[in-house]
Backbone as a printed PyTorch tensor [residue, N CA C, xyz], in Angstrom:
tensor([[[  0.7570,  -1.0400,   0.0670],
         [ -0.5640,   0.5550,  -0.1710],
         [  0.6190,   0.7810,  -0.4010]],

        [[  1.7970,   1.0640,   1.1240],
         [  2.3590,   2.6080,   0.7580],
         [  3.6820,   2.3790,  -0.2310]],

        [[  3.9510,   1.7280,  -0.7570],
         [  4.8890,   2.0380,  -2.3120],
         [  3.8000,   2.4100,  -3.1310]],

        [[  2.8080,   1.6820,  -3.3620],
         [  1.7390,   2.1510,  -4.7100],
         [  1.0890,   3.4410,  -4.1440]],

        [[  0.9790,   4.1100,  -3.4110],
         [  0.3890,   5.6650,  -2.7010],
         [  1.4660,   6.4000,  -3.0890]],

        [[  2.8980,   5.9600,  -3.1210],
         [  4.0020,   7.3360,  -3.3080],
         [  4.4290,   6.9260,  -4.3490]],

        [[  4.0950,   6.0950,  -5.5990],
         [  4.5940,   6.4300,  -6.3040],
         [  3.6780,   7.1920,  -7.0970]],

        [[  1.8790,   6.8430,  -6.8440],
         [  0.6830,   7.5430,  -7.3820],
         [  1.2890,   9.1050,  -6.7970]],

        [[  1.0540,   9.6600,  -5.6940],
         [  1.6200,  10.8010,  -5.3410],
         [  2.9410,  11.5930,  -6.1100]],

        [[  4.0960,  10.8810,  -6.4280],
         [  4.6450,  11.3320,  -7.5310],
         [  4.9640,  11.2790,  -8.5220]],

        [[  4.2370,  10.4100,  -9.1230],
         [  3.6960,  10.5390, -10.7450],
         [  2.9450,  12.1090, -11.2750]],

        [[  1.3320,  11.8550, -10.1260],
         [  1.3800,  13.2100,  -9.6300],
         [  1.4680,  14.4400, -10.2110]],

        [[  2.3450,  14.3690,  -8.8180],
         [  3.4050,  15.6650,  -8.7940],
         [  4.6200,  15.8740, -10.2940]],

        [[  4.7760,  14.8810, -11.1020],
         [  5.3330,  15.2130, -12.3840],
         [  4.5860,  15.6830, -13.2700]],

        [[  3.4560,  14.5550, -13.4220],
         [  2.4880,  14.8870, -14.4040],
         [  1.8850,  16.8140, -14.0330]],

        [[  1.6410,  17.0770, -12.7360],
         [  0.6060,  18.1230, -12.6780],
         [  0.9680,  18.9680, -12.4510]],

        [[  2.8230,  19.3640, -12.2730],
         [  3.3060,  20.7950, -12.3270],
         [  3.4230,  21.7510, -13.1120]],

        [[  3.2610,  22.5520, -12.6800],
         [  2.8030,  23.7180, -13.7410],
         [  2.4890,  24.1660, -14.5320]],

        [[  0.7210,  22.5050, -14.6420],
         [ -0.3610,  22.8130, -14.8140],
         [ -1.5740,  24.0940, -13.9970]],

        [[ -2.6180,  23.8680, -14.5300],
         [ -3.4390,  24.9120, -13.5470],
         [ -3.9860,  24.3050, -12.2350]],

        [[ -3.8390,  23.4290, -12.4280],
         [ -4.2900,  21.9860, -10.9000],
         [ -2.9790,  22.3820, -10.0970]],

        [[ -1.5450,  22.9620, -10.4060],
         [ -1.0970,  22.5290,  -9.9890],
         [ -0.6510,  23.1360,  -8.4770]],

        [[ -0.9550,  24.3140,  -8.0640],
         [ -1.0740,  25.6760,  -6.7210],
         [ -1.9870,  24.3730,  -6.1030]],

        [[ -3.0570,  24.3560,  -6.2950],
         [ -3.7680,  24.0910,  -4.6330],
         [ -3.1530,  22.1210,  -4.6780]],

        [[ -2.8690,  21.5630,  -5.6790],
         [ -2.2010,  19.9470,  -5.1540],
         [ -1.1220,  20.2790,  -4.2620]],

        [[  0.4590,  21.2540,  -4.8150],
         [  1.1660,  21.8190,  -4.3120],
         [  1.0920,  22.0970,  -3.0060]],

        [[  0.2390,  23.1620,  -2.6030],
         [ -0.1270,  23.2480,  -1.2310],
         [ -1.0310,  21.8510,  -0.1740]],

        [[ -1.4160,  21.8100,  -0.8540],
         [ -1.3780,  19.9860,  -0.3160],
         [ -1.1470,  19.1640,   0.3130]],

        [[  0.2570,  19.2250,  -0.9260],
         [  1.3190,  18.4300,  -0.4790],
         [  2.2560,  18.6930,   0.5450]],

        [[  2.4570,  20.0410,   0.7600],
         [  3.3170,  21.1690,   1.2840],
         [  2.8130,  20.7690,   2.8800]],

        [[  1.5720,  21.2440,   2.5590],
         [  0.4320,  20.8070,   4.7250],
         [  1.1120,  19.0860,   5.2280]],

        [[  0.7990,  18.3130,   3.8270],
         [  0.5850,  16.8560,   4.6050],
         [  2.1760,  17.3780,   4.3700]],

        [[  2.4150,  17.1440,   4.0520],
         [  4.6550,  17.3240,   4.5150],
         [  5.6250,  17.5700,   5.8160]],

        [[  4.2350,  18.8590,   6.0110],
         [  4.6800,  20.0070,   6.7720],
         [  4.2930,  19.4750,   8.7570]],

        [[  3.1620,  18.9040,   8.3720],
         [  2.4160,  17.9460,   9.7300],
         [  2.9230,  19.3130,  10.9510]],

        [[  1.7340,  20.2900,   9.9690],
         [  2.0970,  21.7650,  11.0710],
         [  2.8590,  22.1090,  11.3900]],

        [[  3.9890,  22.1440,  10.8600],
         [  5.5360,  23.1410,  11.5100],
         [  5.5240,  23.5060,   9.4950]],

        [[  5.1520,  25.2310,  10.6720],
         [  5.3870,  26.0310,   9.8320],
         [  6.9180,  25.9300,   8.8510]],

        [[  7.1570,  26.0360,   9.2410],
         [  8.8470,  25.5430,   8.4470],
         [  8.4780,  25.1970,   8.0620]],

        [[  8.6360,  23.7000,   8.7270],
         [  8.6970,  22.4720,   7.5140],
         [  7.6000,  22.2670,   5.8040]],

        [[  6.5730,  23.0330,   6.6100],
         [  5.8330,  23.5410,   5.0550],
         [  6.3780,  24.1410,   4.3670]],

        [[  7.0370,  25.6210,   4.3560],
         [  7.8060,  26.3590,   3.5370],
         [  8.4210,  26.1940,   2.9580]],

        [[  9.2760,  24.1800,   3.6920],
         [ 10.7310,  23.5710,   2.7200],
         [ 10.2220,  23.4860,   1.8840]],

        [[  9.0920,  22.3020,   2.0420],
         [  8.3750,  21.6810,   1.1420],
         [  7.6540,  22.4740,   0.2340]],

        [[  6.8140,  24.0610,   0.1220],
         [  7.0090,  23.9260,  -0.4520],
         [  8.1860,  24.8340,  -1.4300]],

        [[  9.5100,  24.8040,  -1.4670],
         [  9.9470,  25.5880,  -2.0550],
         [ 11.2000,  23.9900,  -2.3760]],

        [[ 10.5770,  22.8730,  -2.2900],
         [ 11.4340,  22.1840,  -3.0470],
         [ 10.2740,  22.1720,  -3.6700]],

        [[  8.9770,  21.6840,  -3.5170],
         [  8.0770,  21.3050,  -5.0950],
         [  8.5160,  22.8260,  -5.8100]],

        [[  8.0040,  23.6060,  -5.7630],
         [  8.9170,  24.6390,  -6.6740],
         [  9.8460,  24.4170,  -7.0720]],

        [[ 11.2720,  24.1960,  -6.8560],
         [ 12.5340,  23.6160,  -7.1860],
         [ 11.6910,  22.9030,  -7.8730]],

        [[ 11.2550,  21.5990,  -8.1240],
         [ 11.0120,  20.8970,  -8.4920],
         [  9.9450,  20.7880,  -9.8420]],

        [[  9.3470,  21.8350,  -9.6320],
         [  8.5730,  22.8110, -10.6980],
         [  9.2770,  23.0580, -12.2500]],

        [[  9.8710,  23.4460, -11.5220],
         [ 11.2670,  25.0460, -12.2740],
         [ 12.3490,  23.8710, -13.5590]],

        [[ 12.3970,  22.7650, -12.9500],
         [ 13.1520,  21.8750, -13.2780],
         [ 12.1810,  20.9870, -14.3110]],

        [[ 11.5140,  20.7840, -13.9730],
         [ 10.2700,  19.9960, -15.0140],
         [  9.8680,  21.0880, -16.3100]],

        [[ 10.2140,  21.8190, -15.7750],
         [  9.6530,  22.5120, -16.8970],
         [ 10.3060,  23.1780, -18.2300]],

        [[ 11.5780,  22.7320, -17.7230],
         [ 12.4570,  22.9310, -18.6740],
         [ 12.4400,  21.9910, -20.2850]],

        [[ 11.7770,  22.3490, -20.8580],
         [ 12.0950,  21.6950, -22.8090],
         [ 12.3920,  21.1460, -23.2390]],

        [[ 14.2070,  20.9730, -22.1430],
         [ 15.4720,  20.1440, -22.2690],
         [ 15.3970,  18.9370, -21.7180]],

        [[ 14.3230,  19.1060, -20.7300],
         [ 14.4620,  17.8250, -19.7580],
         [ 14.4960,  16.4120, -20.8610]],

        [[ 15.0130,  15.8110, -20.2720],
         [ 14.7930,  14.0700, -21.2780],
         [ 14.0290,  13.3140, -19.9200]],

        [[ 13.3110,  12.5200, -21.0100],
         [ 12.3940,  11.2140, -19.7980],
         [ 13.1510,  11.1910, -18.7960]],

        [[ 14.7530,  10.2880, -19.0570],
         [ 15.1150,   9.8840, -17.9310],
         [ 15.4690,  10.7340, -17.0380]],

        [[ 15.5170,  11.9740, -16.5850],
         [ 15.6140,  13.4680, -16.0600],
         [ 13.9080,  13.0920, -14.9310]],

        [[ 12.8590,  13.3690, -15.9180],
         [ 11.5930,  12.7630, -15.9630],
         [ 11.2670,  11.7130, -14.7750]],

        [[ 11.8520,  11.1680, -14.8200],
         [ 11.7180,   9.8310, -14.3350],
         [ 12.4270,   9.6510, -12.6270]],

        [[ 13.6170,  10.5330, -13.3460],
         [ 14.1110,  10.5580, -11.6030],
         [ 13.9660,  11.7430, -11.1840]],

        [[ 12.9630,  12.7290, -11.4120],
         [ 12.6170,  13.4210, -10.1580],
         [ 11.3510,  12.5410,  -9.8330]],

        [[ 10.6970,  11.4780, -10.5110],
         [  9.1200,  10.1910, -10.1830],
         [  9.5620,   9.2260,  -9.2350]],

        [[ 11.0010,   9.3880,  -9.6200],
         [ 11.7290,   8.4440,  -8.1620],
         [ 11.7190,   9.1140,  -6.6810]],

        [[ 12.7780,  10.0700,  -6.9930],
         [ 13.0340,  10.8130,  -5.8400],
         [ 12.0440,  10.7470,  -5.1000]],

        [[ 11.2500,  11.7980,  -5.7320],
         [  9.4820,  12.1580,  -4.9430],
         [  8.9540,  10.3700,  -4.7420]],

        [[  8.4990,   9.6990,  -5.2420],
         [  8.2550,   8.3170,  -4.6140],
         [  8.3670,   7.9530,  -3.7010]],

        [[ 10.1200,   7.6280,  -3.4620],
         [ 11.2630,   7.5620,  -2.2860],
         [ 10.3480,   8.9310,  -1.1070]],

        [[ 10.7610,  10.0740,  -1.1500],
         [ 10.0600,  10.8770,  -0.3580],
         [  9.3370,  10.7860,   0.2590]],

        [[  7.8650,  10.5190,  -0.3500],
         [  6.6940,   9.6810,   0.0180],
         [  6.7320,   8.5520,   1.2840]],

        [[  7.7940,   7.5510,   0.1250],
         [  7.8500,   6.3000,   0.7540],
         [  8.1760,   6.3360,   1.7910]],

        [[  8.9400,   6.8720,   2.4780],
         [  9.4840,   7.9340,   4.0660],
         [  9.0650,   8.2470,   4.8090]],

        [[  8.1590,   8.9030,   3.8250],
         [  6.8550,   9.8200,   4.9480],
         [  5.7360,   9.3600,   5.5980]],

        [[  5.5920,   8.3180,   4.8010],
         [  4.3770,   7.2190,   4.7820],
         [  4.8890,   5.8680,   6.1760]],

        [[  6.3060,   5.6980,   5.8610],
         [  6.4440,   4.6310,   6.7840],
         [  6.5830,   5.4750,   8.0540]],

        [[  6.7360,   6.6310,   8.1640],
         [  7.1950,   7.5850,   9.5110],
         [  6.0320,   7.5840,  10.4120]],

        [[  4.8590,   7.2190,   9.7120],
         [  3.4020,   7.6770,  10.2850],
         [  3.2050,   6.5440,  10.8660]],

        [[  2.2560,   6.7130,  12.0680],
         [  1.5720,   5.3250,  13.0260],
         [  0.9600,   4.3510,  11.9760]],

        [[  0.9150,   3.5320,  12.1330],
         [ -0.7530,   3.1710,  11.4900],
         [ -1.9970,   3.8970,  11.3980]],

        [[ -3.2450,   3.8530,  11.8090],
         [ -4.0750,   5.0100,  12.1500],
         [ -3.3120,   6.0370,  11.1460]],

        [[ -2.7920,   7.0100,  12.1790],
         [ -1.9730,   8.0440,  11.0650],
         [ -2.1670,   7.7120,   9.5830]],

        [[ -1.4260,   6.6090,   9.2770],
         [ -1.0960,   6.1270,   7.1750],
         [ -2.2010,   6.2770,   7.3440]],

        [[ -3.1790,   5.3100,   7.5300],
         [ -4.5950,   4.9280,   6.5970],
         [ -5.2740,   6.4060,   6.3770]],

        [[ -5.3510,   7.5320,   7.0570],
         [ -5.9280,   8.8730,   7.1530],
         [ -5.1540,   9.5890,   6.2780]],

        [[ -3.6470,   9.3910,   6.2100],
         [ -2.8220,  10.0250,   5.1200],
         [ -3.2830,   9.3810,   3.7890]],

        [[ -3.0220,   7.5990,   3.6050],
         [ -3.2400,   7.6470,   2.0680],
         [ -4.4580,   8.1890,   1.9260]],

        [[ -5.4590,   7.6680,   2.5740],
         [ -7.0540,   8.2940,   1.9260],
         [ -7.0370,   9.4640,   1.4480]],

        [[ -7.0590,  10.6170,   1.9210],
         [ -6.0000,  12.1390,   1.6380],
         [ -4.8470,  12.0330,   0.1130]],

        [[ -3.9980,  11.0520,   0.2050],
         [ -3.3140,  11.2530,  -0.9950],
         [ -4.4200,   9.9700,  -2.0160]],

        [[ -4.4760,   9.9290,  -2.0270],
         [ -5.4360,   9.0230,  -2.9920],
         [ -6.0710,   9.9770,  -3.6700]],

        [[ -7.1140,  10.5040,  -2.6340],
         [ -8.1930,  11.5110,  -2.5560],
         [ -7.8510,  12.0330,  -3.9630]],

        [[ -6.0800,  12.7360,  -3.8380],
         [ -5.5050,  14.2480,  -3.9180],
         [ -5.1090,  14.0470,  -5.2690]],

        [[ -4.6640,  13.3090,  -5.5060],
         [ -4.2320,  11.9960,  -7.0890],
         [ -4.7720,  11.3480,  -7.8250]],

        [[ -5.5810,  11.5400,  -7.4000],
         [ -6.9500,  10.4740,  -8.6820],
         [ -7.2500,  11.4330,  -9.7150]],

        [[ -7.4480,  13.3310,  -9.2410],
         [ -7.6280,  13.6570, -10.6200],
         [ -6.2240,  13.8140, -12.0820]],

        [[ -5.5610,  13.9320, -10.8990],
         [ -4.3150,  14.1560, -11.7800],
         [ -3.0600,  13.2230, -11.7130]],

        [[ -3.1610,  12.5850, -11.4250],
         [ -2.0960,  11.5440, -11.6610],
         [ -2.7210,   9.7910, -11.8770]],

        [[ -1.7170,   8.6540, -11.9630],
         [ -1.8270,   7.5380, -12.0010],
         [ -3.5640,   6.9850, -10.9140]],

        [[ -4.4840,   6.2530, -11.6250],
         [ -5.6770,   5.8150, -10.5980],
         [ -4.5930,   5.1560,  -9.5350]],

        [[ -5.0730,   4.6230,  -8.1820],
         [ -5.4580,   3.7280,  -7.9950],
         [ -5.9350,   2.0540,  -8.1990]],

        [[ -4.8400,   1.5990,  -8.8500],
         [ -5.8540,   0.2530,  -9.9770],
         [ -5.0510,  -0.4050, -10.1400]],

        [[ -5.2460,  -1.9690, -10.2660],
         [ -4.8850,  -3.1290, -10.3780],
         [ -5.1750,  -3.9520, -11.3020]],

        [[ -6.2230,  -3.0810, -12.3980],
         [ -6.3390,  -3.9590, -13.6320],
         [ -5.8730,  -3.7280, -14.7760]],

        [[ -4.2140,  -3.6290, -14.3420],
         [ -4.0970,  -3.7490, -16.2070],
         [ -3.4720,  -2.1980, -15.9440]],

        [[ -3.3060,  -0.6790, -15.6350],
         [ -3.0350,   0.1260, -16.0030],
         [ -3.3320,   1.5120, -16.7540]],

        [[ -2.3790,   1.8370, -17.7630],
         [ -2.9880,   2.2840, -18.8480],
         [ -1.2350,   2.8570, -19.6700]],

        [[ -1.5780,   3.3930, -20.7260],
         [ -0.7630,   3.5430, -21.9820],
         [ -0.1830,   5.3320, -21.3970]],

        [[  1.2560,   5.7800, -21.2290],
         [  1.0080,   7.4950, -21.3650],
         [  2.5570,   7.3760, -21.4960]],

        [[  2.6440,   8.7100, -22.2740],
         [  4.0370,   8.8480, -22.8940],
         [  5.0850,   7.9890, -23.6440]],

        [[  3.8890,   8.0030, -24.6630],
         [  4.8930,   6.4460, -26.2580],
         [  4.5220,   7.4300, -27.1710]],

        [[  6.0800,   7.0490, -27.5850],
         [  6.1260,   7.0640, -29.2050],
         [  6.3260,   6.1350, -30.1920]],

        [[  5.9570,   6.0680, -30.9060],
         [  5.4980,   4.8940, -31.1740],
         [  5.5390,   4.8980, -33.1510]],

        [[  6.1580,   4.5280, -33.7380],
         [  7.3290,   4.2120, -35.3350],
         [  6.6550,   2.9610, -36.3040]],

        [[  5.4720,   4.0760, -37.0770],
         [  5.1220,   1.9870, -37.9130],
         [  4.0380,   2.2630, -37.0630]],

        [[  3.1720,   0.7140, -37.5720],
         [  1.6120,  -0.2890, -37.1950],
         [  1.8990,   0.1910, -35.1990]],

        [[  0.8160,  -0.0600, -35.0930],
         [  0.9620,  -0.1730, -33.5350],
         [ -0.1320,  -0.4810, -32.5780]],

        [[  0.0810,  -1.1250, -32.5470],
         [ -1.7090,  -2.0200, -31.5840],
         [ -1.0420,  -2.0400, -29.9470]],

        [[ -2.0690,  -1.0720, -29.1520],
         [ -1.8980,  -0.9180, -27.8840],
         [ -3.3700,  -1.6640, -27.2540]],

        [[ -3.5770,  -2.3280, -26.3840],
         [ -4.2150,  -2.4940, -25.3360],
         [ -4.3730,  -2.6450, -23.8560]],

        [[ -4.9060,  -1.8840, -22.6600],
         [ -4.4910,  -2.4550, -21.7410],
         [ -6.0950,  -2.2640, -20.3400]],

        [[ -6.2090,  -3.6090, -19.6920],
         [ -7.3130,  -3.5470, -18.7250],
         [ -7.0050,  -5.4570, -18.6720]],

        [[ -8.1390,  -5.7330, -18.7280],
         [ -8.4050,  -6.8620, -17.8910],
         [ -9.5950,  -7.5650, -19.0820]],

        [[ -9.6090,  -8.5820, -19.1550],
         [-10.9490,  -9.4160, -19.8780],
         [-11.2520,  -8.9550, -20.9960]],

        [[ -9.9410,  -7.9380, -21.8920],
         [-10.3850,  -7.3080, -23.6180],
         [ -9.6680,  -8.4190, -24.2410]],

        [[ -9.5020,  -7.8580, -25.5900],
         [ -9.9480,  -9.0830, -26.8020],
         [-10.4280,  -7.8380, -28.3380]],

        [[ -8.4240,  -8.4000, -28.6620],
         [ -8.0190,  -7.2180, -29.8380],
         [ -7.8710,  -7.6990, -30.8950]],

        [[ -7.8030,  -8.2470, -31.9940],
         [ -7.6760,  -8.4230, -33.0920],
         [ -6.8450,  -7.3970, -34.1480]],

        [[ -6.0320,  -6.8880, -34.0550],
         [ -4.8460,  -6.5630, -35.4680],
         [ -4.7450,  -6.7260, -36.3130]],

        [[ -5.0300,  -6.4260, -37.6680],
         [ -3.9830,  -6.8810, -38.6190],
         [ -3.7350,  -5.3410, -39.5710]],

        [[ -2.2510,  -6.2010, -40.0820],
         [ -1.2880,  -4.2840, -40.6470],
         [ -0.8100,  -5.4350, -42.0210]],

        [[ -0.3900,  -4.2110, -42.6720],
         [ -0.1640,  -4.3580, -44.0220],
         [ -1.2660,  -4.2680, -45.4900]],

        [[ -0.7480,  -4.5840, -46.5650],
         [ -0.9740,  -3.6930, -47.6370],
         [ -2.6170,  -4.4190, -47.6450]],

        [[ -2.9220,  -5.7980, -47.2890],
         [ -4.4510,  -6.8180, -47.0350],
         [ -5.0600,  -6.9850, -45.7930]],

        [[ -4.3710,  -6.0120, -45.2670],
         [ -5.6770,  -5.5980, -43.6380],
         [ -7.6670,  -5.0400, -44.0620]]])
């Protein structure tokens, strides 16, 4: 549960950074990580702002974006693991609600396809219980 939620939050941060929805998300994340300490909350806001400015760089490679996602995933995993079980359950529910509109949904039914580049004929299928038949070429 902790790894799943940490990964979802990290993906949402990388996806939403700099978007119209980012300000509200950023503030809620900083408040959660700050745990009621104004100084820690400010530090988290600064960290999130640095992340945003770097993610907005048009020269940023996909590998660098992945590193940002991994860094935030580790950060949230440590944060969640440091909470007692009752508090962790409450925070996990809040984080899931926060990232639902922006990030990867909390699901285990096959996932999705994002940020891919295809050259030539391509067929993509996700989910469970699906059937797909594809024909490529001149006789298709």
